[in-house]
LUMMITOR-944402 format. One record per residue: residue in three letters; x negated, y negated, z of N, C-alpha, C, O in turn. Coordinates in steps of 0.02 Angstrom, whole numbers, plus 50000, padded with zeros to 5 digits. Layout:
AlaXYZXYZXYZXYZ ...
This chain:
Met458094661455403458234655555361458464656755284458294661455248 Thr458944650755266459294653155209458674650355147458404645355170 Thr458504651255106458154648055038458474642255027457994638555017 Ser459014638555021459224632355022458854627855069458624622255055 Ala458834631755138458534628155194457764625855194457584620255211 Ile457414630155176456644628255149456414621455123456624621455065 Pro456114615855132456064612255114455554611755062455024614755064 Phe455714608455023455054605454946454794599454939455014593754937 Tyr454204602454936453834594354931453384594454843453264599154805 Asp453274588254840452754589954786452014592054808451664595054768 Val451894591154841451274593654868451234594554943451424590354984 Val450924601354959450834602055044450094601155059449754601555008 Gln449854600255100449204599455124448884602655166449264602755215 Ile448294606055182448144609955255447364605155274446794604255252 Gly447724603655320447294598855366447114590955371447224587055324 Tyr446944589955404447084580755418446344577455447446254573355491 Gly445824581255402445264576855393445214568755374445664564755384 Pro444644567455348444834561155314444874563955215445054560155170 Val444634571355207444854572255126445544571655105445764568555057 Ser445974576155163446714576955178446984570755185447524569955157 Glu446794566855210447084558755215447194555055159447714552055148 Ile446474555355107446404552855047446704555454996446874552554944 Met446754559755008447214564654970447904563954948448214564454895 Ala448064562155030448754560755019449124553355023449714551955013 Leu448594549255040448754540855030448694541254931449094538554892 Ser448044545954911448084544954809448654545854798448914541254766 Leu449104551754817449804552954789450424551554805450914552554770 Ala450394548854868450984542654895450834538554875451324535354893 Arg450474534254844450464526754822450814528154758451284524554741 Gln450584533754715450954534554651451604538154664451924539554613 Gly451904540154732452614541054723452824546954745453414548254753 His452264551554759452284558354750452524558854820452444554054856 Lys452824564554843453294567554910452684572554953452674578454936 Val452264570754996451904575355028451664577555103451434573555143 Ala451744583855115451644584055171451184587955193450964592655159 Ile450964586255258450254587455260450244593555357450514591655409 Phe449974598255352450144604155431449254602655447448784602155407 Glu449284602455497448754601855562448634605555611448964604255662 Arg448154611155615448174615455698448504611155740449074611455762 Trp447764604455752447654601855798448144596655844447834591955820 Arg448444594555872448894590455881448644581055888448914575655877 Glu447944583755914447394576255938446934576355882446554580955869 Arg446994570755847446324571255816445594572255846445364571055901 Tyr445344574755795444564575255837444154569255843443964567055789 Ala443964565755899443834560955925443014558255916442744552955933 Leu442734564455880441904563155869441844559855815442324557755783 Pro441244559155799440814558055730440594562555704440334567455731 Arg440684561055625440364570655613439734564255543439174561755544 Ala440314564455498440004560155442439874554155456440304551855494 Val439194548155435439184544755443439064538355399438994532455415 Cys439074541455336439044535555275439304536455220439414542255201 Ile439484530755178439994533055110439694527855056439664521755050 Asp439534532555027439094528954949439634523454925440204521954941 His439224521454883439474513554837440134516654801440674513854793 Glu439974522154785440794524154723441264526954776441864527454760 Leu441064528654834441854532754870441854523254902442374521854931 Tyr441594520454899441894511954947442184508454881442464503054886 Arg442094511654820442604508454743443094510054760443564506154759 Val443184517354787443864520454779444224520254847444834521254849 Leu443844518854905444584519054941444594509954941445004506954977 Ser444224507054908444514499454875445094499654843445604497454869 Ala445084501954790445624504954731446044505954786446434501254792 Leu446114510554829446934514454872447014508354896447564506954874 Gly446804503254930447094495954948446764494655021446994491755071 Met446224497455011445824495955091445154489855089444794488355137 Ser445114487555031444414483155019444594477155082444134473155075 Gln444894475355123445044470755157444604473555215444054471455232 Gln445024479855246444814482555311444004484755329443764484655385 Leu443654486655264443094491755235442604487555295442224489655338 Pro442794480855276441954476055296441724476655349441134476655366 Ala442424477755398442434478055479442094484455524441754484555575 Val442394490955473442404496655489441554499755476441344504155512 Ser441174497155426440614499955389440074492955381440164486855383 His439414497955369438854490955361438304494555329438164500355344 Ala437934490455278437464492955235436944495455265436614493555313 Gly436904501655218436194505555214435624501055215435524496155178 Pro435214503855269434494502755255433904507355218434104513155214 His433394506755196432984510155170433004515555207433034514455267 Tyr432994521955188433024527855189432324531255180432194533255123 Lys431764532455239431094534455225430774540755269430854540955330 Trp430564543655250430154549855267429614549655277429204547855234 Phe429424551755354428674549655354428404555355394428884556855429 Asn427964558855408427554566055409427364561855475427384555755483 Ala427144567755529426984567055588426474560455613426654556855660 Glu426054559655590425584551655590426024546855571425824541155581 Trp426664547655541426994541555522426674538055461426664531955454 Lys426434542055420426524541855352426804543555304426944549255286 Glu426944536755269427754538855223427584542855172427054542255140 Leu427994546655163428164553355117428544551955054428394554555000 Leu429004548055063429674546255017430044541455034430254541755091 Ser430234536454998430644532455035431534530454971431594529154911 Ile431924531055018432674530454968432834523354979432774521655038 Asp433014518954939433084510854937433964513154941434244515754893 Trp434284511754997434994512755016435234505755022435844505255027 Glu434874499955024435034494355031435114491054964435484486054962 Ser434774493354904434804490054835435604488654827436024491754860 Glu435824482454769436184481154733436314489254707435904492454674 Ser436974491754730437184497654653437454495754612437474489654601 Ile437874501654562438214500154478438824497254520439114491754515 Ser438924502154558439894499254600440024492154632440574489554643 Gly439224488954650439224482754657439214483154751439624487354770 Gly438904480254798438594481154852438104485754864437854488454815 Pro437904487454921437264493354941437444498154916438034499054905 Glu436854503554897436904510854882437474514854938437944518254917 Val437354514154991437704515655047437804510955100437464506155119 Asn438454513855124438634509455192438854514855238439164519955223 Phe438594512555307438464515855367439294517055393439664513755356 Val439694520955447440124521255460440334525355498440224531255489 His440814522455571440804526555623441394530855601441904527355597 Gln441484536855586441914541655577442654542255608443164543355576 Pro442574541255681443214542155697443564532555674444174532355664 Thr443154525755669443544521155655443744519855611444194515655605 Leu443344524255545443574524155481444124528355472444534526055432 Glu444274533955497445014538955515445504535855528446054536655502 Lys445304530455584446024527255613446214523055569446794521355565 Met445654520455520445974513955497446454521555403446984520755374 Phe446104525355395446584528955357447074531555391447614531355361 Glu447074533455435447784534955468448284530755458448814531955428 Glu448044523555495448474519455478448904517455417449484515555416 Val448414518355361448494517055283449094523455271449654522355248 Val448854529455289449384534855263450074535855292450574538455268 Gln449974533155345450884532855398451244528455392451804527455414 Ala450804524455350451384517155312451684519355279452204516255267 Arg451574525755243451714527055157452194532155201452074535255252 Pro452934531655152453684535755178453724541755150454144546055162 Glu453184541955106453204546555061452844553955098452924559655078 Val452414551755160452044557655176452354558055243452544553555281 Thr452364565655250452604569555326451924571555363451404573455336 Leu452004570855421451264573255461451544577255504452004575355539 Asn451254584355508451554587255567450794590755604450404594455574 Leu450744589055656450274589955700450424594255747450954593855778 Gly449974598855759450104607255806450414612655754450794616655781 Trp450334613655692450624616655648450144620155611449844618155561 Glu450084628155653449374632155604449564636255544449974640755538 Ala449174633555505449404638055435449094644955448448534646155470 Val449714650355425449594655555460449594660855366449194665355361 Glu449924659755323450124661655275450104656455216450294650655221 Ala449804659655150450144654155091449984659755031449464662855018 Thr450674659754999450794663254936451084658154884451154652154895 Gln451264661754822451244657254779451814662454720451744668554712 Thr452364658154685452534661454609452284657954579451834653954594 Ala452664659554507452574655254461452944647654460452724643354422 Asp453414646554495453724640454506453644636454558453864630654562 Tyr453164640754620453134635754682452344638754708451994643454690 Ala452284634654744451764637754812452184638154889452544633354903 Gln452134643054932452314642555003451814644155033451344647855020 Leu452024639255099451444641755152451894642555210452424639555210 Val451684647555271452064647055348451754644955363451194644955338 Val451934641155425451424638455472451834639555508452424640755497 Arg451234638955602451564642655669451484636155713450954633155717 Asp451994634455743451924627955791451454631655845451664636855872 Thr450774628755861450024632155912450564633155980450574638656008 Glu450854629655996451244626556061451694633056088451564636756136 Ser452294633456043452864638356052452834642656014453274646856024 Gly452394644055957452384652955914452994651055863453064654355812 Glu453454645455878453864644755802453514645255739452964642755727 Thr454014650255682453534647955605454204643655579454784643155599 Arg453814640755526454214639455489453744636955405453164635355391 Thr454424637855364454074641255315454364632755260454854629155268 Val453754632555206453814626455179453674630055090453504635655072 Arg453834623755052453684626254967453614619254959453734614454996 Cys453314620054882452894615054841452704614354773452844619154737 Lys452424609554748452284611954664451674614854678451534620454655 Tyr451174610854723450684612554736450434613054799450634609654846 Leu450044616954803449664618554882448924616854874448534619354833 Ile448774611454927447904609254940447744610154984448044607455030 Gly447054615255001446964618555054446154613555074445584615555063 Ala446304608355100445704603555136445554604855197445384600755240 Asp445604610855202445594616755270444974619255297445034624855322 Gly444344616455300443934616655299443384622455270443494625155216 Ala442854623955307442524629455283442534635655295442154640055272 Asn443114636255343443504645555356444044644355318444364649255336 Ser444554640355262444684639355218445394644255192445524646555136 Leu445764644855252446524648355239446744647655151446874652755119 Val446754640755120446884642355029446344647455012446464652754982 Arg445704645455035445184648554996445144655054993444994657354938 Gln445294660655062445554665255056445994669155012445914674254980 Ala446494665155021447134665054969447264666654910447734669754887 Ile446734663854882446584662254796446004667554782445804668454725 Gly445704671354842445144675654799444744673654799444424676654755 Ser444284668154831443844664454801443154666454838443144665254898 Thr442704668654815442004667954851441534662554849441444658154807 Gln441324663654888440684658954896439774659754880439494664354911 Glu439454656454846438964655254836438464653554880438484647554894 Asp437924657054911437494654654984436774653654935436394658054914 Arg436744646054925436144643154912435744645554955435194644754928 Gly435674647855002435094649855050435064644455094434994647155150 Phe435074637655101434824633655163435034635455222435624634355212 Glu435024637555280435264638155343434824635955391434284638955397 Ala434964629855439434554627355504434944624855558435434621155559 Asp434614627955603435144621655663434824617355686434214617255692 Trp435274612555705435154605455724435444604655782435974607655792 Leu435174600555833435714598155880435744589955864435284585955857 Val436404589055863436684582455837436594579255884436574583155931 Ile436504572255910436674566455979437014561255938436864560255879 Asp437434558155966437584551455949437534547656004437684549856060 Val437264540255989437164535756058437384531656043437294530055984 Leu437764527456084437914520256093437564517256133437624518656193 Pro436954510756106436484507756164436994504156204437564503056184 Asn436694501656278437224495656296437174491656265436764491856220 Glu437494487256274437534479156262437124478156274436824481956312 Gly436704470256239436044468456250435424472356244434874469656252 Val435504480856224434984482456213434584484856145434854489556116 Thr434174483056125433614484056062433444488456060433204490356113 Leu433444493156007433004498956013432494498955960432674498255901 Asp431894499755976431284498355948431184505655899430634508455903 Ile431704508455855431584510955808431684512055753432094507955732 Pro431434517455696431654514455622432334515055602432744519155622 Pro432404509755555433214509355544433624514655527434214515355544 Ala433184519355484433564524855450432724530655427432334529155382 Ala432654536955475432274539455436432194547055461432424548755515 Gln431854551355418431484558555438430884557655472430524553755442 Tyr430684559455516430104560855548429954566955557430074570155608 Cys429624569155500429564576555459428864578655516428284579855500 Asn429094578655565428404581955639428634589855642429194592155653 Pro427914593955626428314602455625428394602155687428684607255705 Ile428224596755752428154598855825428894596955837429034599355893 Arg429404594055813430034593455822430284588755760430394582655763 Pro430344591955716430664588455643431334584255662431814587755676 Thr431424576955666431804572255686432254568155647432014564155607 Thr432804568555653433184562755601433254555155658433164555755718 Ile433374550655635433614544655652433904540455599433554538755551 Val434624538255604434944537455558435554531155606435854532855657 Pro435624524555576436364522755602436944527555596436994531855551 Ala437354526555641437984530655656438654525355650439194527555671 Gly438624518955624439294516855619439244510255660438754506955677 Ile439874509355670440054501855706440854503555714441274505655674 Lys440864502055778441704501855806441544495055868441064494755907 Asp442184489655859442074485255885441704479755898441734475855946 Gly441374479755857440574475955846439824480555876439274477855874 Arg439924488055901439444488355911439124495355878439424500755883 Tyr438484494455845438334500755812438054505555882437844504155938 Phe438204512955834438054517955857437474519355829437294515855781 Arg437004525555857436344528555820436544536155831436984538955864 Arg435854539155773436154546255795435634548355763435514546655704 Trp435154553355808434864559155823435084566555818435454570155851 Glu434484567555740434564575555749433864578355747433384577155711 Phe433984583855810433344586455816433354596355794433744600755812 Met432934596555762433064603955718432854606655774432444603955811 Arg433224614855789433144618755820432664623755789432704626555735 Leu431914624455863431234627655842431254635155854431604637555898 Pro430864638855815431074646655819431274651155890431654655955892 His430894648055948430864649456007431444647356040431454648756100 Glu431954644156018432584640856054432964643356033432994644655973 Thr433484644956083434374646256067434724639256078434644634756118 Ala435104640356028435914634956029435964633756084435724628156094 Ala436144635856126436434636056173435914631256245436164627056281 Glu435594632256247434894629356287434754621056247434564616256279 Leu434844620956195434904614256174435564610556191435624604456182 Glu435914613556209436644610256215436614607356287437064603456303 His436184608756328436234604056401436064598356379435654597256334 Glu436454593656418436394586056425435624585256431435344581956387 His435174588356492434624586356523434274588656449433774585156445 Val434314592256397433904593856353433914586656315433484582356314 Ala434514586956286434614579856244434224573756270433814570856235 Trp434364571756330433924567656351433444566156349433194560656339 Asp433044574956366432324576256360432004573856284431504570356273 Leu432404576556243432194575456162432184566856155431704563156143 Leu432914565056168432904556356171432294552356196432144546656176 Glu431954555956244431434550856301431044546556242431184540556238 Pro430644548956204430234542856143430564539356120430304534656089 Trp431244539756122431694533156075431984530456129431774524856144 Val432444532856167433024528156206432894532756273432844538856278 Lys432844526656331433014527656388433854530956420434364529656388 Arg433864534656474434434533456506434814528456519435424528456510 Asp434474523656541434774517956574434934512656503435304507956518 Gln434784512756451434864509056404435344512456365435644507956336 Ala435624518256346436284519556309436854525756346436794526956406 Thr437274528556312437634531756333437564537856269437414537456209 Ile437734543756313437664548956246438394550656220438744554656251 Val438574548156177439294550456149439434557956112439994559556093 Arg438974561256107439164567256099438344571456096437804568456094 His438434578056096437724580456086437954589856066438374592556102 Lys437694593056021438094597955992437694599755928437534596355880 Val437564608055948437114609255887437664612855811438084617255820 Tyr437554610755766437864611755716437304615755670436704614255673 Thr437574621355625437314624455580437244620055519437804617555517 Phe436954617955474436784616655420436694622855368436344627855378 Arg437044621655317437104627155276437354624855195437804620755184 Ser436954628655138437314626655078437694631355036437394634954996 Leu438404631555043438744635855032439394633154976439744628655000 Leu439594635454901439834633054870440354638654822440144643354788 Ala441074636454832441464639854815441494642654728441444638654681 Asn441564647754720441574649954649442254650854605442254652354545 Thr442864649654646443504647054617443794641254670443754640654732 Trp444064637554622444424631554679444984631854651445404629554691 Arg445174632954615446064633754579446184641354570445764644954545 Lys446774643754592447274646854571447874647854557448264650154598 Gly448034646454505449024643554480449064639154512448734634154496 Arg449554638854582449584631254621449304628854682449374623654715 Met448964634254689448444633254749447734630654724447414633454679 Leu447514625054757446934622754756446364621354818446654618354863 Ile445784622254831445374618454882444984612854863444904611154804 Ala444654608854928444404603754921444074601554988444134603455047 Gly443594595554947443244595655032442804602355049442754606455003 Asp442434603955118442294608855131442664614355140442504618555182 Ala443154615155105443504622155097443094623955018443144629154985 Ala442774618955004442564621454928441834620054912441624622254858 His441484617254946440904615854963440784613155042441164609655075 Val439834616955070439854615255119439024613455097438784617355055 Met438524607055127437884606255114437694603155151438094599455179 Pro436904603155173436484597755226436704591955227437134590155187 Pro436494588655266436714580755261436254575255264436284569455286 Phe435694579555228435034573255218435154567755157434844562655143 Met435604570355132435884565055084436514559755097436644554655066 Gly436934563355169437464559255186437984560955114438164556055082 Gln438194566855094438724567155032439284570955065439854570455041 Gly439184574455117439794579855126440304576155132440674579555097 Met440604571955147441174566755166441404564355094441994563755081 Cys440894563055048440964558354992441084565054954441674565554935 Ala440734569854939440924575054903441564577154893441794577754836 Gly441984578954958442864578954960443164573954930443594573854885 Leu442784568154972443404562054923443124559554847443284554854811 Arg442834562854843442664563454741443344568454715443784566654675 Asp443294575854753443784580554736444184577254731444494577054678 Asp444354573254787445284568754790445374565654740445894565554706 Trp444764562154729444974556354668445034558654588445324555854541 Asn444674564454591444754568654520445394571154525445674570854471 Leu445724573454568446154579954576446934573854565447444576054539 Ala446894567954585447434563254612447624560854523448144562054493 Trp447164558054504447614556954430447864561954380448274560454336 Lys447584568054389447954571954357448454573754400449014571454387 Leu448404576754440448984578954464449734573454456450294575754449 Asp449594566554458449984564254439450274562654383450814559954373 Leu449734565254338450314566654282450494571554257450694571254199 Ile450494578054293450814584654298451284582554338451824583954312 Leu451394579154400451984579754433452504575354414453074576654434 Lys452384568854369452724563354329452954567954258453344564854222 Gly452754575554231453064578054191452614575854125452804577654070 His451954571654133451624570454060451294576254055451314578353997 Ala451004579654093450504584254074450894591854097451384592954133 Asp450354597354052450604604254082450024604854140449504601554136 Asp450154609254194449654609854232449004612554208448524613354246 Thr448984613954143448334616954106447964609154123447374610754114 Leu447954604854133447594599054146447204600654201446664597654199 Leu447304605054262446974604654332446474611854291446064614954325 Asp446564613054233445934618154219445204614054195444744616154159 Thr445284608254225444714604254212444474601054282444084596454291 Tyr444834604754326444564602054391443994605554409443474602154410 Gln443954611754426443284616054455442784613754381442214612954402 Pro442784612854315442164613154267441924603754274441364602254255 Glu442344598854299442094593054318441624592554408441124589654427 Arg442104597054439441804594554511441324600154513440754598254526 Arg441374606054505440964610154547440104611754511439694615754533 Pro440024607454456439294606854423438954599354483438394597854504 His439584596454492439304587554522439114590654560438514592154554 Val439574594154633439234594154668438844599654689438544600754742 Ser438904602854638438354609454654437734604554634437324606054677 Asp437424599654593436754594454592436644592454667436104592754696 Val437174590554689437124587554759437004591854815436744589054863 Ile437144598254820437034600854860436044600354842435654598354885 Asp435864602054787435164606454777434774597954793434154597654792 Leu435014594254802434644586654801434834587754879434394591454901 Ser435204586454920435154587954980434594593455002434074592755034 Met434784597354984434274604754992433524601954971433194601055022 Phe433164600254913432514597254908432574591954971432094593455006 Leu432884587154999432714583255036432534586655113432044585055147 Gly433034591855132433044594755184432534599455185432304601155240 Lys432274602255124431754607255131430914603455141430374606155153 Ile431074597055132430394593555158430254591055230429704588655243 Ile430944591555296430884590955340430784596255392430454595655443 Cys431204603255365431334606955391430754610855389430794616455362 Ile430344609355407429764614455413429514614055495429434608255514 Pro429394618755542429124619655602428614622555609428444625355661 Asp428174622455542427474626655568426924620655526426944618555469 Ala426524619255572426134613455564425354616555508424814613555503 Asp425484621455482425104622755404425194621455356424854619155311 Lys426024623555365426564621755303426614613755297426774610755246 Ala426484611455349426734603055359426104600855327426154597155278 Ala425544602655347424874600555307424914600455238424664595855206 Glu425264605655207425004607955146425764603155104425724600655049 Arg426184603155133426864598355115426534590855104426664588155050 Asp426124587355148425994582855154425244578755114425104572855104 Glu424944584355099424484584055035424874585354975424624582754925 Ala425354588254965425584588254909426014580054897426124578554838 Phe426194576054942426474571054927426024565754915426184560754883 Phe425484566654941425024562354947424544562454874424194557754854 Ser424614568054847424134568554812424594570054733424374572854682 Gly425254567154745425824564854693426004570454635426204569554577 Lys425814579154686426034585654665426804585754665427084588854620 Val427204582154716427884582454722428224579254651427964574654619 Pro428804582354635429064578054593429414575654613429614578854662 Pro429884568154600430294562454624431004566854631431174571354592 Pro431314564654681431854569554697432374567854627432354563054589 Pro432904574354628432984574054574433644568554558434014567654606 Ala433744566154518434324559554478435014562254529435134568054548 Phe435294557554540435904558654561436474558454503436544554354459 Pro436904565154519437104567154458437854563454429438284561254468 Ser437904563154354438374562054321438864566854306438614572454311 Leu439624567154284440004572954246439574575654182439204572554144 Thr439744582554183439484586654133439924590554098439814591054038 Asp440194592254111440784595254082441664592154085441844586654107 Gly442074596954059442914593354080443054589254014442884591153958 Ile443364583454028443694578253990443254573353953443494567753952 Leu442634574153920442224569553910442094570653824442124575953794 Arg441924563653796441774566653722441234568853698440714567553729 Arg441204572353644440884579853646440474579253558440994578753526 Asp440124579053524439844577353461440084585353420440434589653445 Ala439814585453359440214589853311440014597253334440364602053317 Asp439274598553385439154604553425439454605953465439444611753485 Gly439874601253493440054603853569439794600553615440094599953669 Ala439184597853605438744596053676439284588953695439634586553651 Val439274586853752439214581353784438944575353738438354576253726 Gln439184569653709438914563753688438774557653744439134553753774 Ala438044558853741438034551053796438264545753777438454545753718 Pro438294541253805438274541053877439004544753936439074544453997 Ala439464548253875440034549853921439894554553977439574559753968 Gly440154552554043439994555954102439634551454161439574553054220 Leu439414545554127439154541354165439464538454208440014537354182 Leu439454535154287439844530354304439984525054278439604521354247 Ser440524524454289440554514954252440464510754291440654511854349 Pro440124504254277439954500854323440644495654359441214496254338 His440464491254409440984487354447440814483154471440454484154519 Gly440964476554453440714470854478441434464354472442024465054460 Thr440974457354489441624453454503441554450454432441064449754396 Val442214448754422442484444054337442834439754338443104438154391 Arg442924437154295443244429154300443864430354239443684432654184 Ser444404429054248444854426354173445264421754220445554422554274 Gly445144413854158445384407954176445164406654247444584405754265 Glu445764406754287445564403354350445584409454420445584408654481 Arg445594414754380445814419554404445034425854425444814430254388 Gln444764423954501444054429854481444144435954544444294434854603 Gly444044440354524443924445054580443514450654559443134450554510 Arg443624456754607443494463754569443544467054519444144468454519 Phe443254470154462443654471654411444344474354419444864472554392 Asp444214480254472444954483854476445504480454520446004483654534 Glu445424475454538445844469654554446044467054510446654466654502 Val445494463454453445784461054410446274464854344446844463454326 Val445974468254325446134474154272446704478254296447274478754273 Gly446374481554355447074485254379446674492054360446134490654334 Leu446794499054366446834505254375447064510254308447534508854272 Gly446724515154301446964521254242446354519954203445874516454217 Phe446504523854143446284520354067446044515754066446544512154069 Val445444510854065445274505954018444594507153954444084510553947 Leu444954502153916444564501553853443944494553847444064489353817 Val443524495553870443044489553893442464487153831441904489453818 Ser442784482553804442114480753732441734474753760441894471553809 Arg441184473753720440724468553739440744461453680440534461553622 Gly440924457953701440704450853675441494450153646441874445853668 Ser441674455153590442384452053574442784459053533442454463653510 Ala443364458853530443904462953516443854469453465444034467653409 Pro443714475253466443674476353412444274477953377444794476953409 Ser444344480853302444874481953255445334489253269445234494353235 Leu445664488953303446124494853311446774496953270447304493953264 Gly446604502253246447294504753198448034504453230448054503453291 Ser448534504953203449134504053230449204509453262449544508753312 Ser448984515553250449154522153301448594522653365448674525053421 Gln448174520353344447704518753418447784514853455447584515453513 Arg448094509753435448414504453483449104508653524449054508453585 Ala449714512353498450174513153513449854522553571450064525153622 Phe449374523953530449094528653587448974526353647449194529953692 Leu448634520753667448204516953712448634514153761448584514553822 Asp449184510553715450044508153764450334514853790450724513553835 Ala450294522053778450684525753778450334531253865450644535053902 Ile449664529353865449554530953905449174526653967448844527854018 Gly449434521153933449334514953996448824510753995448744505854030 Ala448404513553942447584511053947447594502953950448044499253931 Lys447084501753973446964492253974446224492253936445704495453944 Arg446504485653880446144483653833445664477253876445984473053906 Val444944476853877444764471553906444134468653859443854472253816 Val443924461353873443314459353812442894457953875443234456153923 Val442294458353885441704455953952441264453553922440974456853880 Gly441114447953934440544440653884440394437253935440754437553985 Asn439674432053932439594428053963440064421353942440094416453979 Ile440334421553890440544414153878441514412853881441954415253845 Ala441524409753922442464408953930442724408053853442454404453811 Ala443284412053842443614412353776444244416253802444264419353855 Arg444854415353749445404417853767445634425453786446054427853748 Gly445544427253810445534435053828444854439253841444804445353832 Thr444414435253860443694439553879443864438253962444274434253984 Leu443404443054005443214442954059442434440854058441954443354029 Ile442504433954113441594433054123441374438354163441614440154216 Asp440844441154130440294445354194440004441454239439444438954233 Val440504440454300439904433454348439394440354378438794439054376 Asp439504444354393438954447154433438404452954375438144457954400 His438344451754322437994451854282437944461454276437364463254265 Lys438334465854281438534471454277438684475854210438454481354196 Tyr439124471854172439454475354128438954472654056438834476654011 Leu438794468154055438374466953979437684470153984437494473553936 Pro437094469254061436634471954047436734481854038436444485854002 Tyr437184482654081437544489854085437464494353996437074498353969 Met438104490553979438244492053893437614489953853437554492753799 Glu437114485153870436674486553822435944488853828435454487153795 Gln435994493453880435484497853912435754503953882435324508053866 His436544506253867436624512953846436714512353781436864517653754 Gly436684507253743436584503753674437404505553669437534510653637 Ile437994501753700438874502453694439024496053696438904491653737 Gln439444496453622440004491553596440564491553640440794486753671 Thr440724497053640441544497353661441584506853720441454512453698 Met441694505953762441754511353808442344512053839442684507553863 Leu442504520453837443154519653875443234524953934443174531153932 Val443404520653986443244523254049444054526354094444634524454099 Arg443694530954114444404538454156444774533954185444574528254173 Pro445384534454230445444531654286445264534754353445544533254406 Asp444704540054346444214539254398443624537154407443254538854452 Phe443444531354341442934528054318442234530354293441684527754297 Tyr442404534654274441884538454244441924537354160442434538254126 Leu441354535354139441694535954049441824541353984441384543653948 Tyr442344542253980442664547753931442094547953871441884553253849 Gly441864540453844441504541153813441214532953787441304528353827 Ala440904531653728440864526753712440534525553645440094529553630 Val440664520253597440134519453533439694513153529439724509353577 Ala439374512053490438644507653474439014503153434438914497253447 Asn439474504453382439734500753348440424499753348440734503953379 Ala440824494253315441474492753332441764496553286442304499253294 Arg441324496953226441844501253189441964508653201442354511753164 Asp441614511653255441884518553279442364520953332442414526353360 Val442764514153341443114514053401443644516853401444004517853449 Asn443784519053321444574522453320444454529353331444844532653366 Gly443984531853305443714537353332443604540753392443734546553410 Leu443304535353420443284534653504443994536953523444024542653545 Val444544533653519445124534953535445494539853489446034540653516 Asp445484541853458445794546853429445524553653480445954556553514 Asp444704556153482444354559853514444774560853593444894566253621 Leu444944553753619445394554853676445984557153674446294558953723 Ala446164557253625447004558353600446924565553608447184568753653 Ala446544568053562446454574953565446434579253609446764584453615 Asp445824575953659445524580353698446304580253761446524585253788 Leu446604572453770446864573853817447524580453803447744584653842 Lys447724578753719448314585053704447974590353716448314595053737 Arg447164591753709446994598153717447234601853794447494607353803 His447084597853833447044598253917447834598453933448034598953991 Gly448374597853868449074598853900449514590853914450084589453933 Val448864586453892449304580953920449844578453871449704578553811 His450584575553897450954573253815451074567253825451244564453877 Val450914564053745450774557653753451224556853701451224560553651 Gln451714550853712452194549553656452104542853627452444538353652 Ala451834541853593451654535253571451974533853539451644529353510 Glu452624534153506452994530553485453564525453541453934520653528 Gln453384529353608453734525453656453474521953700453524522353761 Ser453094517253659452304512753691452624506853755452404504353807 Glu453174506853720453444500053748453464500753836453174497653880 Gln453974506653836454004510853912453484515453931453384516653990 Ala453144518053887452704523753923452244520353982452344522054040 Pro451734515453966451154511354000451124511854070450594513054100 Gln451834510554107451934510954167452024517954186451854519754243 Ala452254521754148452354528554163451744533654173451714538054216 Leu451424532554142451024535654147450184533054169449774537354185 Ala450014525454167449704524054203449424528054281449854530754317 Ala448664528054303448504531154357448524526954418448384529354473 
């Protein structure tokens, strides 16, 4: 094959799971040419992940799926942890109103969710999908990344090149190996039998909506498993005990024996039963040159917070706006140096939170379980850590270099009204950088206005009183949030996190200048004098 015959793409992705699908969609919507290579010819038909949190529900809506999501998801219930006597140890309110609007967590049937993803992705002409092609070698030069793939049936090999290669290729990632990344093992490891069940038509099961039954005789998880065609799936997970083998747990009669207290054979169908090893692994290097990793290739965690897929989709959303600027020539690839510092600490905290919860239930010893129960009931156990925010990267800092609160917090999302138009903030305002002010517009200098225009930033005012240029805070999301954090004006990044905020309108120009300096420091080229043409080009 001659060099000229080698296909060249903006981005090549290995793997075709949800992380790869959403990465491809995010890039394709911005006009970038993407090729995906997946070794399997048929999609894995069984569910794995069962929920998406409010932040990712907002992301998927922003990517054009707001109308389809309600049909493939349902609000999560209270998530409760019980001891062997069904006394409550811990409760996590998944059905409460979130900062992003809607419940904290929505449950999904992953094959149905992925089918929706696939339909949206395959409608994009920018995406070339190659099923049945296994990635066998990944290399790079200063000018391109190169991937060799092999047809799993014929053995034929092909070579493709790209500006960037993303390994969304799972826990055994070829790309992670190619960039020489080691993994940090946080030490959590437990085998669990996962059983997905579809109750028969008309059957109502007398079970907790979502629970961890922390019984040392058999630690058990009971949670929703999503909806398909109006029917709700359920999931049970049973911890493998020390005297058992994984192989014996995978017999169907064993699955039914374990399910017996909860659901009878004539009440439901087992959709899947398989033993999985829950681990806690975190890659030490997420990028080398033109190669990057995302999703399970970068991190693996216990499932007790339902954050495995969510963490991978956050990787996508963080990368998408940065790659867009680079691929359009508006930034150097040094901007990608912020990917790992922003995502790794965040997902590290999520892993720690998942392990904190996992260690509550993964106790097959009666005496240790009794000690755990006493610690909870006596108040000796601290509450679970708060869900993390960004702590590094493109965030406003003080004179000493420390991140300046409230930078790094996730911004709110709610319904707003402008004149006769009412809708969700992202739909009304649009995506990209947004300068949000409370009550009245700040006085911006000409250079600050030119810079905001050059990066395509929207400038909005939120309030309770209808006035020209003011968005009415219909859901009361923005004003209480800004009051709580002492914010008069906040600068929101394209991935919905706060770059920074000020308490006084007179400090807004300094906030904008800091963002300009930070973006320049990280390789973003801003031509403020071309502001009339630049906003559309730079908008994320």
